[in-house]
C-alpha positions in Angstrom: 0.0 0.0 0.0 1.3 3.4 -0.9 1.9 5.7 2.1 -0.3 8.8 2.2 1.6 12.1 1.8 2.2 13.9 5.0 1.1 17.5 5.3 0.3 20.1 8.0 -3.2 20.3 9.3 -4.6 23.1 11.4 -5.7 22.1 14.9 -8.5 24.1 16.5 -7.8 27.2 14.4 -4.3 27.6 15.8 -2.1 27.2 12.8 -0.3 24.3 11.1 1.5 22.8 13.9 1.0 19.0 13.5 1.9 16.6 10.7 -0.9 14.2 9.7 -1.9 12.2 6.7 -4.0 14.5 4.6 -6.9 12.1 4.6 -7.0 11.7 8.3 -10.0 13.3 10.0 -9.7 15.9 12.8 -10.2 14.2 16.2 -13.4 15.2 18.0 -13.7 12.6 20.7 -16.2 14.2 23.1 -15.8 11.4 25.5 -12.1 12.1 25.9 -12.4 15.9 26.5 -14.5 18.1 28.6 -17.4 19.9 26.9 -16.4 23.3 25.7 -18.5 26.4 25.0 -19.3 27.1 21.4 -22.0 27.1 18.7 -24.8 24.6 19.2 -26.5 22.6 16.4 -29.4 25.0 16.3 -27.2 28.1 16.3 -25.2 26.7 13.5 -28.3 25.8 11.5 -29.6 29.3 12.0 -26.3 30.7 10.6 -26.6 28.4 7.6 -30.2 29.4 7.0 -29.2 33.1 7.3 -26.3 32.7 4.9 -28.3 30.8 2.2 -31.9 31.9 2.6 -31.0 35.4 1.6 -32.7 38.2 -0.2 -33.4 35.9 -3.1 -36.6 34.5 -1.5 -38.2 37.9 -1.7 -37.5 38.7 -5.4 -36.3 35.7 -7.3 -39.5 33.7 -7.4 -40.9 36.4 -9.5 -37.8 36.9 -11.7 -37.6 33.2 -12.3 -41.3 33.0 -13.3 -40.8 35.9 -15.7 -37.9 34.0 -17.3 -39.5 30.5 -17.6 -43.1 30.7 -16.4 -44.4 27.8 -14.3 -41.4 25.8 -15.6 -39.2 27.9 -13.3 -40.3 25.4 -10.6 -38.2 22.8 -12.3 -35.2 25.2 -12.0 -36.0 25.7 -8.3 -36.2 22.0 -7.7 -32.9 21.4 -9.6 -31.1 24.0 -7.5 -32.5 22.5 -4.3 -31.2 19.1 -5.4 -27.8 20.6 -6.3 -27.5 22.2 -2.8 -27.5 18.7 -1.2 -24.1 17.5 -2.5 -22.7 21.0 -2.2 -23.8 21.4 1.4 -22.7 17.9 2.2 -19.2 18.5 0.7 -18.6 21.6 2.8 -20.1 20.0 5.9 -17.8 17.0 5.6 -14.7 19.2 5.1 -15.7 21.4 8.1 -16.2 18.4 10.3 -12.9 16.8 9.5 -10.7 20.0 9.3 -12.3 22.6 11.6 -10.3 25.8 11.1 -11.0 29.6 10.7 -9.6 29.4 7.2 -12.6 27.4 6.0 -12.4 26.6 2.3 -9.0 28.3 2.1 -7.6 25.8 4.6 -9.1 22.8 2.6 -7.5 24.0 -0.6 -4.2 24.6 1.2 -4.3 21.0 2.4 -5.0 19.7 -1.1 -3.1 22.0 -3.4 -0.8 24.3 -1.4 -0.5 27.9 -0.3 -1.1 29.8 -3.5 -4.4 28.2 -4.6 -5.5 28.6 -0.9 -4.6 32.3 -1.1 -6.7 32.7 -4.2 -9.7 31.2 -2.4 -9.2 33.3 0.6 -8.9 36.5 -1.4 -12.0 35.7 -3.6 -14.1 35.3 -0.5 -12.6 38.1 1.5 -12.9 40.7 -1.2 -16.1 39.3 -2.6 -18.3 39.8 0.5 -17.8 43.7 0.7 -19.0 43.9 -2.9 -22.1 41.8 -2.2 -22.9 43.8 1.0 -24.1 46.9 -1.0 -26.7 45.3 -3.2 -28.0 43.1 -0.3 -28.4 46.1 2.0 -30.0 48.3 -0.7 -32.4 45.6 -1.6 -33.8 45.7 2.0 -33.7 49.5 1.8 -36.0 49.4 -1.2 -38.6 47.5 0.8 -38.3 50.0 3.7 -38.7 52.9 1.3 -41.8 51.3 -0.2 -43.4 51.1 3.3 -42.1 54.3 4.9 -41.5 56.6 1.9 -38.5 58.7 1.4 -37.2 57.2 -1.8 -33.5 56.8 -2.3 -32.6 58.6 1.0 -34.5 56.0 3.0 -32.9 53.2 1.0 -29.4 54.5 1.7 -30.0 55.1 5.4 -31.4 51.6 5.8 -28.4 50.2 4.0 -25.9 52.1 6.1 -27.7 51.0 9.3 -27.5 47.4 8.3 -23.8 47.7 7.3 -23.1 49.3 10.7 -25.2 47.3 13.1 -24.3 43.8 11.8 -20.5 44.2 12.1 -21.1 45.8 15.6 -23.0 42.7 16.7 -20.1 40.5 15.4 -17.6 42.6 17.4 -19.0 41.1 20.5 -18.1 37.5 19.4 -19.6 34.8 17.3 -21.7 33.3 20.0 -23.4 36.7 20.5 -24.0 37.1 16.8 -25.2 33.4 16.6 -27.8 34.1 19.3 -28.9 37.2 17.3 -29.0 35.0 14.2 -31.1 32.3 15.9 -33.7 35.0 16.9 -33.7 36.5 13.4 -34.2 33.1 11.7 -37.1 32.2 14.0 -38.9 35.5 13.2 -38.1 35.2 9.5 -39.4 31.7 9.2 -42.6 32.7 11.1 -43.2 35.5 8.5 -42.5 33.2 5.5 -44.6 30.4 6.8 -47.5 32.9 7.5 -47.3 34.0 3.8 -47.3 30.3 2.7 -50.1 29.2 5.0 -52.4 32.1 4.4 -52.0 32.2 0.6 -52.1 28.4 0.0 -56.0 28.3 -0.1 -55.8 30.7 -3.1 -53.6 28.3 -5.1 -55.1 27.2 -8.5 -53.7 24.4 -10.6 -54.9 26.2 -13.7 -52.1 28.7 -13.2 -49.6 26.0 -14.2 -50.9 26.3 -17.8 -49.2 27.0 -20.1 -46.3 25.3 -18.2 -43.4 26.5 -20.4 -44.6 29.6 -22.3 -41.0 30.4 -23.3 -40.0 26.8 -24.0 -38.3 24.2 -21.8 -34.9 25.7 -22.7 -35.8 28.7 -20.5 -35.3 26.5 -17.5 -31.5 26.8 -17.8 -31.3 30.7 -17.7 -33.8 30.6 -14.8 -31.5 28.2 -13.0 -28.5 30.5 -13.6 -30.5 33.4 -12.2 -31.2 31.4 -9.0 -27.5 30.9 -8.3 -27.6 33.9 -6.0 -30.3 32.3 -3.9 -28.2 29.2 -3.2 -24.8 30.8 -2.4 -23.8 30.5 1.2 -22.9 26.9 2.0 -19.2 27.9 2.2 -19.7 30.8 4.6 -20.0 28.9 7.8 -16.9 26.7 7.2 -14.8 29.5 8.6 -16.7 29.1 11.9 -16.3 25.3 12.0 -13.8 25.4 14.9 -16.3 27.4 16.9 -18.8 24.5 17.1 -18.9 22.6 20.4 -18.3 19.4 18.6 -17.5 20.0 14.9 -17.6 16.4 13.7 -20.9 15.8 15.3 -22.7 19.1 15.1 -21.7 20.5 11.6 -23.4 17.6 9.7 -26.5 17.9 11.9 -26.7 21.7 11.5 -26.2 21.3 7.7 -28.9 18.7 7.4 -31.4 20.9 9.3 -30.6 23.9 7.1 -30.9 21.9 3.8 -34.4 20.7 4.7 -35.6 24.1 6.0 -34.1 26.0 3.0 -35.4 23.6 0.5 -38.9 23.5 1.9 -39.1 27.3 2.2 -37.8 28.0 -1.3 -40.0 25.5 -3.0 -43.1 26.6 -1.0 -42.6 30.3 -1.8 -41.7 29.7 -5.4 -44.6 27.2 -6.0 -47.2 29.5 -4.4 -45.9 32.5 -6.3 -46.9 30.6 -9.5 -50.0 28.9 -8.2 -51.5 31.9 -6.5 -50.4 34.8 -8.6 -50.7 33.1 -12.0 -49.9 35.3 -14.9 -48.9 38.1 -12.5 -46.1 36.0 -11.0 -43.5 37.4 -13.3 -44.8 41.0 -13.2 -44.5 41.8 -9.5 -41.2 42.9 -7.9 -42.4 41.8 -4.5 -44.0 38.3 -4.7 -43.9 37.8 -0.9 -45.9 41.0 -0.4 -48.4 39.8 -3.0 -48.8 36.4 -1.2 -49.3 38.2 2.1 -51.9 40.6 0.6 -53.8 37.6 -0.9 -53.6 35.6 2.3 -53.9 38.3 5.1 -55.4 41.2 3.2 -54.9 44.9 3.8 -51.7 46.9 3.6 -48.7 44.6 4.1 -45.8 46.9 3.1 -44.6 47.1 6.7 -44.6 43.3 7.1 -42.7 42.8 3.9 -40.2 45.5 4.9 -39.6 43.7 8.2 -39.1 40.5 6.3 -36.7 42.1 3.9 -34.7 43.6 6.7 -34.6 40.3 8.7 -33.5 38.4 5.6 -30.8 40.8 4.8 -29.6 41.2 8.4 -29.4 37.4 8.7 -27.5 36.9 5.5 -25.0 39.8 6.3 -24.6 38.5 9.8 -23.6 35.1 8.7 -21.2 36.4 6.0 -19.6 39.0 8.2 -19.0 36.4 10.9 -17.4 34.0 8.5 -15.3 36.4 6.5 -13.9 38.2 9.5 -12.6 34.8 10.8 -11.3 34.0 7.4 -9.3 37.3 7.2 -7.7 36.6 10.6 -6.7 33.1 9.4 -5.3 34.5 6.1 -3.2 37.0 8.2 -2.1 34.2 10.4 -0.9 32.2 7.5 0.7 35.1 5.6 -1.8 35.3 2.7 -2.7 38.8 4.0 -0.8 41.3 6.2 0.0 39.7 9.6 -1.7 42.6 11.4 -5.0 40.9 10.5 -4.0 37.6 12.2 -5.3 38.6 15.6 -8.4 36.6 16.5 -7.8 33.6 14.3 -7.8 31.1 17.2 -10.9 29.3 18.4 -13.0 31.5 20.7 -11.1 34.7 19.8 -12.9 37.7 18.1 -11.2 38.8 14.9 -12.0 42.5 15.4 -9.2 43.8 13.1 -10.4 41.7 10.2 -14.0 42.7 10.9 -13.0 46.3 10.9 -11.3 46.0 7.5 -14.3 44.1 5.9 -16.9 46.6 7.2 -14.8 49.6 6.1 -14.3 48.1 2.6 -18.1 47.4 2.4 -19.0 51.0 3.5 -16.4 52.4 1.0 -17.9 50.3 -1.8 -21.3 51.5 -0.8 -20.2 55.1 -1.0 -18.8 54.5 -4.4 -22.0 52.9 -5.6 -24.0 55.9 -4.3 -21.7 58.5 -5.9 -21.5 56.7 -9.2 -25.1 55.5 -9.3 -23.9 52.0 -10.2 -26.5 49.4 -11.1 -26.7 46.7 -8.5 -27.0 43.7 -10.8 -23.3 43.8 -11.9 -22.2 43.9 -8.2 -24.3 40.8 -7.5 -22.8 38.9 -10.4 -19.3 40.0 -9.5 -19.7 38.6 -6.0 -21.2 35.4 -7.6 -18.2 35.0 -9.8 -16.0 35.0 -6.7 -18.2 32.5 -4.9 -18.3 30.1 -7.8 -14.5 30.2 -8.0 -14.4 29.4 -4.3 -16.8 26.5 -4.8 -14.9 25.1 -7.7 -11.6 25.0 -5.8 -13.3 23.9 -2.6 -15.1 20.9 -4.2 -11.9 20.0 -6.0 -10.0 20.0 -2.7 -12.8 17.7 -1.2 -12.3 15.2 -4.0 -8.7 15.0 -3.1 -9.0 15.1 0.7 -11.9 12.7 1.2 -11.0 9.0 1.8 -10.8 6.9 -1.5 -13.9 5.1 -2.4 -15.9 6.9 0.3 -19.4 8.3 -0.1 -18.1 11.7 0.7 -15.6 11.6 -2.2 -18.4 10.6 -4.7 -20.6 13.4 -3.3 -17.7 15.9 -3.7 -17.2 14.8 -7.3 -20.9 15.4 -8.1 -20.7 18.8 -6.6 -17.5 19.6 -8.5 -19.1 18.8 -11.9 -22.2 20.8 -11.0 -20.2 23.9 -9.9 -18.2 23.7 -13.1 -21.4 24.1 -15.0 -22.3 27.1 -12.8 -18.9 28.6 -13.5 -19.6 28.5 -17.3 -23.0 30.1 -16.7 -21.4 33.1 -14.9 -20.0 34.4 -18.2 -18.2 37.7 -18.5 -18.4 38.4 -14.8 -15.7 35.9 -14.2 -13.4 38.7 -15.2 -13.7 40.1 -11.6 -12.7 36.8 -10.1 -9.8 36.7 -12.5 -8.6 40.2 -11.3 -8.8 39.1 -7.6 -7.0 35.8 -8.5 -4.2 37.8 -10.2 -3.9 40.2 -7.2 -3.7 37.3 -4.8 -0.9 35.5 -6.8 1.1 38.8 -7.1 0.8 39.4 -3.3 1.9 35.8 -2.5 4.8 36.2 -4.9 6.0 39.4 -3.3 5.1 38.3 0.3 5.6 34.5 0.3 4.0 32.8 3.3 6.2 31.1 5.9 7.4 27.6 5.2 5.1 26.0 7.7 2.0 27.5 6.0 3.1 26.3 2.5 3.2 22.6 3.5 
């Protein structure tokens, strides 16, 4: 039997101090160690739900219906199925190699320091770009309910981009409690919309099923990529779980079921209840609530939009701040950022940099009146790059002939298709990749981080 190559594996988020076979799982024997504080299964599931069940649930059911008609439900179902191997891949990696570096760490273990640096940079500099459209999307709903136009939108966005990092500055367990509360309230609102509008569903609204042809399902699926990004975000918090090997798969399984049910329910009722108007409204959730509850529901939908956006931003800020600290620790970013990379520590310096970049990006968007769609797709290009390298790392790191390796291979092929669908916006990911490689050439990481 050929001996497995020996590499360095991070232990508990504290660097690369132990040599192990790269396929060996991280030890997590609860019976041999005292219980430690950390994220619970339900807090972890809430972070996952917040990261994935983003602003897309408010707008994308309508946009997908406009693209493919009732056949858009096939695209939704396909993306839900795709999320299973993708979520399973990252859950398996997080459980076996818990570290603040997340996907960057897995790619380092599989391919070395430079590809890991690329992953880290794509995620770290992608999140500040995505913060502006996400926050402004919530601002549009608040403006619709309270008035004030663009000024209200901007003030809402700034409030979100200030309050969410402030909550994270008190530590991941504080932000996780906030996330759990936000997720419970959010799910209550969404389930209210689903339950009250369901009696108004009509099977006749499924005809014609594919008014733009069955081929329209594919562009609809590409449009839905934004709704299913987020499975990688919590990997940076893997070491913060009480028992990563036990709790991460459980939290992931709960999140996959909750997210799949919610997305399919809202998308299905958008078509079955709204019929031909499904693709004409910019706020399908508001329309469902209006049909089910009656009266003026702008305030309710504004609350839902803010909760969704706050939950998504909270999960991403928590994960990316931890990642930045790990990148600083490993030399892929300035070492000043390395404070807070260890388990239980708060990466305040990294959080400050991310929140400052996000606010600066927002200022530029406001001054230049930049359309939000390119910003969304620029962030998506970074995330798809992260997914591609992360799933490739999983194929290499998972034990041969294991179920996890097969799942990882399926996820890799699916992500490769999504990469092609991203099109010209991959140019931004290419710019970030080049910048990362140039930085690593001029500032090579220490020898122990390259192993």
